[in-house]
C-alpha positions in Angstrom: 10.6 -32.2 -37.7 10.5 -35.4 -35.7 7.1 -37.1 -35.7 5.1 -36.7 -32.6 2.5 -39.3 -33.6 4.3 -42.3 -31.9 2.3 -43.6 -28.9 5.3 -43.2 -26.6 5.9 -39.6 -27.7 2.2 -38.8 -27.3 2.2 -40.3 -23.8 5.3 -38.4 -22.8 3.7 -35.1 -24.0 0.7 -35.6 -21.8 2.0 -37.5 -18.7 3.0 -36.0 -15.4 6.5 -34.4 -15.2 7.7 -37.0 -12.8 7.1 -39.9 -15.3 8.6 -37.9 -18.1 11.7 -37.1 -16.1 12.1 -40.7 -15.0 11.7 -42.0 -18.6 14.1 -39.5 -20.2 16.6 -39.7 -17.4 16.9 -43.5 -17.5 16.9 -43.6 -21.3 19.7 -41.1 -21.5 21.7 -42.6 -18.6 21.5 -46.1 -20.0 22.3 -45.0 -23.6 25.4 -43.1 -22.7 26.6 -45.9 -20.4 26.5 -48.2 -23.5 28.2 -45.5 -25.6 31.0 -45.3 -22.9 31.8 -48.9 -23.4 32.9 -48.1 -26.9 35.5 -45.7 -25.5 36.8 -46.6 -22.1 36.9 -50.4 -21.6 40.4 -50.5 -22.9 41.5 -48.5 -19.9 41.3 -51.8 -17.8 44.3 -53.1 -19.8 47.8 -52.0 -18.9 49.6 -53.4 -22.0 52.5 -53.9 -19.6 56.0 -54.3 -21.1 55.0 -52.9 -24.5 56.6 -49.7 -25.7 57.3 -47.9 -29.0 60.0 -45.3 -29.6 60.8 -45.3 -25.9 57.2 -44.4 -24.9 54.7 -46.7 -23.2 52.4 -48.4 -25.6 49.3 -47.4 -23.5 50.4 -43.8 -23.5 50.4 -43.9 -27.3 46.9 -45.5 -27.3 45.5 -42.9 -24.9 47.2 -40.1 -26.8 45.8 -41.2 -30.2 42.3 -41.6 -28.8 42.3 -38.3 -26.9 43.7 -36.4 -30.0 40.8 -37.9 -32.0 38.3 -36.9 -29.3 39.7 -33.4 -29.0 39.6 -32.9 -32.7 36.0 -34.1 -32.7 35.1 -31.4 -30.1 36.5 -28.7 -32.3 34.5 -30.0 -35.3 31.5 -30.3 -33.0 31.5 -26.6 -32.3 30.0 -26.2 -35.8 28.3 -29.6 -36.3 26.5 -29.9 -33.0 25.5 -26.3 -32.8 23.9 -26.6 -36.2 22.5 -30.1 -35.9 18.8 -30.6 -36.5 16.7 -32.6 -34.1 15.7 -35.2 -36.6 19.3 -36.1 -37.3 20.3 -37.0 -33.8 19.5 -40.7 -33.7 21.1 -41.5 -37.0 24.1 -39.5 -36.0 24.5 -41.3 -32.7 24.2 -44.7 -34.4 26.7 -43.8 -37.2 29.3 -42.4 -34.7 29.1 -45.5 -32.4 29.3 -47.9 -35.3 32.5 -46.3 -36.6 34.0 -46.5 -33.1 33.1 -50.2 -32.8 34.6 -51.1 -36.2 37.8 -49.2 -35.1 38.1 -51.7 -32.2 37.8 -54.6 -34.5 40.6 -53.2 -36.7 42.6 -52.5 -33.6 42.5 -56.2 -32.7 43.3 -57.4 -36.2 46.2 -55.0 -37.1 49.4 -55.7 -35.2 51.0 -53.0 -33.0 52.3 -50.3 -33.4 50.3 -49.9 -36.7 47.0 -50.2 -34.8 47.6 -46.8 -33.0 45.6 -45.1 -35.8 42.4 -47.0 -34.8 42.4 -45.3 -31.4 42.2 -42.0 -33.3 39.3 -43.3 -35.5 37.6 -44.5 -32.3 37.8 -41.2 -30.5 37.0 -39.0 -33.4 33.3 -40.0 -33.9 32.6 -40.6 -30.2 33.4 -36.9 -29.4 30.2 -36.0 -31.2 27.8 -38.2 -29.3 27.4 -36.3 -26.0 26.1 -33.2 -27.8 23.6 -35.3 -29.8 22.3 -37.0 -26.6 22.1 -33.8 -24.6 20.1 -32.2 -27.4 17.2 -34.4 -26.3 17.4 -33.0 -22.8 18.3 -29.4 -22.8 16.0 -26.4 -22.5 13.5 -28.1 -20.1 12.3 -27.0 -16.7 13.7 -30.3 -15.3 17.0 -30.2 -17.2 18.9 -30.4 -13.9 17.7 -33.9 -13.2 17.9 -34.9 -16.9 21.3 -33.5 -17.4 22.6 -34.8 -14.1 21.4 -38.3 -15.0 23.2 -38.1 -18.3 26.4 -36.7 -16.8 26.4 -39.1 -13.9 26.6 -41.9 -16.4 30.2 -40.6 -17.0 31.0 -41.7 -13.4 29.1 -44.9 -13.3 30.0 -46.2 -16.7 33.7 -45.3 -16.3 33.8 -47.8 -13.4 31.4 -50.3 -15.0 33.3 -50.4 -18.3 36.6 -51.0 -16.7 35.1 -53.7 -14.5 33.6 -55.4 -17.5 36.9 -55.1 -19.4 38.8 -56.6 -16.5 36.3 -59.5 -16.2 36.4 -60.2 -19.9 40.2 -60.6 -19.8 40.4 -62.5 -16.5 37.4 -64.9 -16.8 37.1 -65.3 -20.6 40.8 -65.4 -21.3 40.4 -62.6 -23.9 43.5 -60.7 -24.9 44.0 -57.0 -24.1 43.8 -56.3 -27.9 40.4 -58.1 -28.4 38.8 -57.1 -25.1 37.6 -53.6 -26.3 35.8 -55.1 -29.3 34.2 -57.9 -27.3 32.9 -55.4 -24.8 31.5 -53.2 -27.7 29.6 -56.2 -29.0 28.1 -56.8 -25.5 26.8 -53.3 -25.3 25.6 -52.7 -28.9 22.1 -54.3 -28.7 21.3 -52.5 -25.4 22.5 -49.3 -27.0 20.1 -49.7 -29.9 17.2 -50.3 -27.5 17.9 -47.2 -25.3 18.5 -45.0 -28.4 15.1 -46.0 -29.7 13.5 -45.0 -26.3 15.3 -41.7 -26.1 14.4 -40.8 -29.7 10.7 -40.9 -28.7 11.2 -37.9 -26.3 9.1 -35.0 -27.5 10.6 -31.5 -28.1 10.5 -28.9 -25.2 7.0 -27.5 -24.5 6.0 -23.9 -24.6 6.3 -23.8 -20.8 9.8 -25.2 -21.0 10.8 -22.4 -23.5 9.2 -19.8 -21.2 11.2 -20.9 -18.2 14.5 -21.8 -19.8 14.6 -19.8 -23.1 14.1 -21.3 -26.5 16.9 -23.4 -27.9 17.8 -23.2 -31.6 20.7 -24.0 -33.9 23.4 -21.3 -34.1 25.1 -20.2 -37.3 28.6 -18.8 -37.5 27.5 -15.2 -36.9 25.4 -16.1 -33.9 28.3 -18.1 -32.4 30.6 -15.1 -32.8 28.1 -12.7 -31.1 27.7 -15.1 -28.2 31.4 -15.5 -27.7 32.0 -11.7 -27.9 29.2 -11.1 -25.4 30.7 -13.3 -22.7 34.3 -13.6 -23.6 36.0 -12.9 -20.2 33.8 -15.3 -18.4 34.2 -18.0 -21.1 38.0 -17.8 -20.9 37.9 -18.2 -17.1 35.5 -21.2 -16.9 37.0 -22.9 -19.9 40.4 -22.8 -18.3 38.9 -24.3 -15.1 37.2 -26.9 -17.2 40.5 -27.7 -19.0 42.0 -28.6 -15.6 39.1 -30.7 -14.6 39.0 -32.6 -18.0 42.7 -33.3 -18.0 42.6 -34.6 -14.4 39.5 -36.7 -15.0 40.8 -38.2 -18.2 44.1 -39.1 -16.5 42.2 -40.7 -13.7 40.0 -42.7 -16.1 42.8 -43.8 -18.5 45.4 -44.7 -15.9 43.3 -45.9 -12.9 44.6 -49.4 -13.5 48.1 -48.2 -13.0 47.2 -46.1 -9.9 45.3 -49.0 -8.3 48.2 -51.4 -9.0 50.7 -49.0 -7.3 48.3 -49.0 -4.3 48.3 -52.8 -4.2 44.7 -53.1 -5.2 45.0 -53.8 -9.0 43.9 -57.4 -9.0 40.3 -56.7 -8.0 38.1 -55.9 -11.0 35.2 -54.7 -8.8 37.4 -51.9 -7.4 36.5 -49.7 -10.3 32.8 -49.9 -9.8 32.7 -49.9 -6.0 34.5 -46.6 -5.8 32.4 -44.9 -8.5 28.8 -46.0 -7.5 28.7 -43.9 -4.3 30.1 -40.9 -6.1 27.4 -41.3 -8.8 24.6 -41.2 -6.2 26.0 -38.3 -4.3 26.6 -36.2 -7.4 23.2 -37.1 -8.9 21.4 -36.0 -5.7 23.4 -32.8 -5.5 22.9 -31.8 -9.1 19.2 -32.9 -9.2 18.5 -30.7 -6.1 19.3 -27.6 -8.1 16.0 -28.1 -10.0 14.4 -26.6 -6.9 16.1 -23.2 -7.6 13.8 -21.4 -10.0 15.9 -18.2 -10.3 18.4 -18.9 -13.1 20.9 -16.3 -12.0 21.0 -17.8 -8.5 21.3 -21.3 -9.9 24.2 -20.2 -12.0 26.0 -18.8 -8.9 25.3 -21.9 -6.9 26.8 -24.0 -9.8 30.0 -22.0 -9.4 30.0 -22.6 -5.7 29.6 -26.4 -6.2 32.4 -26.5 -8.7 34.7 -24.6 -6.3 33.8 -26.9 -3.4 34.6 -29.9 -5.6 38.0 -28.5 -6.4 38.8 -27.8 -2.8 37.8 -31.3 -1.8 40.4 -32.8 -4.1 43.2 -30.9 -2.3 41.8 -31.8 1.1 41.5 -35.5 0.1 45.1 -35.5 -1.1 46.4 -34.1 2.1 44.5 -36.6 4.3 45.7 -39.5 2.1 49.4 -38.3 2.3 49.1 -38.0 6.1 47.7 -41.5 6.2 44.5 -40.3 7.9 42.4 -42.1 5.3 42.9 -45.4 3.4 43.4 -45.5 -0.4 39.8 -46.6 -1.3 38.2 -43.8 0.6 40.8 -41.4 -0.8 39.8 -42.4 -4.4 36.1 -42.0 -3.5 36.7 -38.5 -2.2 38.9 -37.6 -5.2 36.1 -38.8 -7.5 33.5 -36.9 -5.5 35.4 -33.6 -5.7 36.3 -34.2 -9.3 32.8 -34.8 -10.5 31.2 -32.1 -8.3 33.4 -29.8 -10.5 33.1 -31.7 -13.8 29.4 -32.7 -13.9 27.9 -29.2 -13.7 29.7 -28.2 -16.9 28.3 -31.3 -18.6 24.7 -30.9 -17.5 23.4 -27.7 -16.1 26.0 -24.9 -15.9 25.6 -23.8 -19.5 21.9 -24.4 -19.5 21.5 -22.0 -16.6 23.9 -19.5 -18.2 21.7 -19.3 -21.3 18.5 -19.1 -19.3 19.9 -16.4 -16.9 20.6 -14.1 -19.8 17.6 -15.2 -21.9 20.0 -15.8 -24.9 18.4 -17.9 -27.7 21.1 -20.4 -28.5 22.1 -24.0 -27.7 24.2 -25.6 -25.0 26.0 -27.7 -27.6 28.0 -24.7 -28.9 29.5 -23.5 -25.7 29.9 -27.1 -24.3 31.9 -28.1 -27.4 34.1 -25.0 -27.1 34.9 -26.0 -23.5 35.3 -29.7 -24.4 37.6 -29.0 -27.3 40.1 -27.1 -25.2 39.6 -29.5 -22.3 40.7 -32.5 -24.3 43.5 -30.5 -25.9 44.7 -30.0 -22.3 44.4 -33.7 -21.6 46.8 -34.4 -24.5 49.1 -31.8 -23.1 49.2 -33.5 -19.7 50.1 -36.8 -21.2 53.0 -35.3 -23.1 54.0 -33.3 -20.0 54.1 -36.5 -18.0 55.8 -38.7 -20.6 58.5 -36.3 -21.7 59.0 -34.1 -18.6 58.5 -36.5 -15.7 59.0 -40.0 -17.2 60.5 -41.4 -14.0 57.7 -40.0 -11.8 55.2 -42.7 -10.8 51.6 -42.5 -12.0 50.5 -42.2 -8.4 52.8 -39.3 -7.5 52.0 -37.5 -10.7 48.2 -37.9 -10.0 48.5 -36.5 -6.5 50.6 -33.5 -7.7 48.0 -32.8 -10.5 45.3 -32.9 -7.9 46.9 -30.2 -5.8 47.5 -28.0 -8.9 43.8 -28.4 -9.9 42.6 -27.6 -6.4 44.5 -24.3 -6.1 44.5 -23.0 -9.7 41.0 -24.2 -10.5 39.4 -22.7 -7.5 40.9 -19.3 -8.3 39.6 -19.5 -11.9 36.1 -20.5 -11.0 35.9 -17.8 -8.4 36.9 -15.3 -11.1 34.2 -16.6 -13.4 31.6 -16.3 -10.6 32.5 -12.7 -10.0 32.4 -11.9 -13.7 29.0 -13.4 -14.3 27.6 -11.8 -11.1 28.4 -8.3 -12.3 27.6 -9.1 -15.9 24.1 -10.1 -14.9 23.7 -7.0 -12.8 24.5 -4.8 -15.8 22.3 -6.9 -18.0 19.3 -6.6 -15.7 19.6 -2.8 -15.5 19.7 -2.6 -19.3 16.4 -4.5 -19.7 
């Protein structure tokens, strides 16, 4: 058991919920922003002109990292669902350290032999989200806490690419050394915010009463949970696969997309398009804390995800008709994408567990979804590189947005219908 004798832990146990929420939200947000620097700063580099076996060098890098990340999610189905609370901080530090050393080796070893270090970078980092979210789940204010953590995906994706671009442009750092330099810049802040987050006390009795007790799940418990909700799991996991693949493509190849739009020379473009999206999504997700009924909140989550997917299609149409300019188009795409993506990474599963009063952990079902999500991301890369090599990054991105909008909306609507009737039957059986 984690010690509760530390002064910060004692203060958090007794203080007003507003101060607890502010402390935990900022600690989680800042910690995961630092973690993200160990994964995504390399996306600011294009590695233009480099290729291996007829395939773009950057596609190889992204593929190796995503394969490692996807494998990590499959491993995490067991590891994260069984992880004890006292092991989280050491686990986070170990995973991030392996990722940072991988960037050092990536810079030292010449291409193409350094591909493997993208795999060893992605493999440990895939575990970190579940460890961080373990500090936040199962609380009556999990919407705000989870949204703060999940919004760090949006903010840090832009920040890290901006930092990477400045390191290359202003410091004269090569594309190969830039990721390691960025990791060094973020390591000390990461240690500080990890220390702060590790002082958060476990959920209170009131938290467990309102949101159901959270506990590690063994293999039999994971099988029972899957069997109980299998049709719904299949539907929302497929929707999440589309969102993850689209989001990962946008993150990894944004430099190429902006370049094709004539805006690739401005490092601040990454942050300026992500910050307004971060605030909008944080407000939207945090507002769901006002809904006390867990079943209603679960349905509202479905609606928000569907609206986000529809917005992507609408934004694409307005952009193609030249009704909106590229920067606004990318902001709207980001807003729609993260309205769909963030609920899955913060509150959708938390409310699902609470609605059915199922003693379990978000980490299990989140890692089931994530494992298939990143597998889908790898599939999209191969589909683009081997099926539509001559198609520009921009055209492929727009086409993918339309597919996500139509197919994803149908899938999440099916999930909503399933869980609505499932809860009705469950309520009658109580």
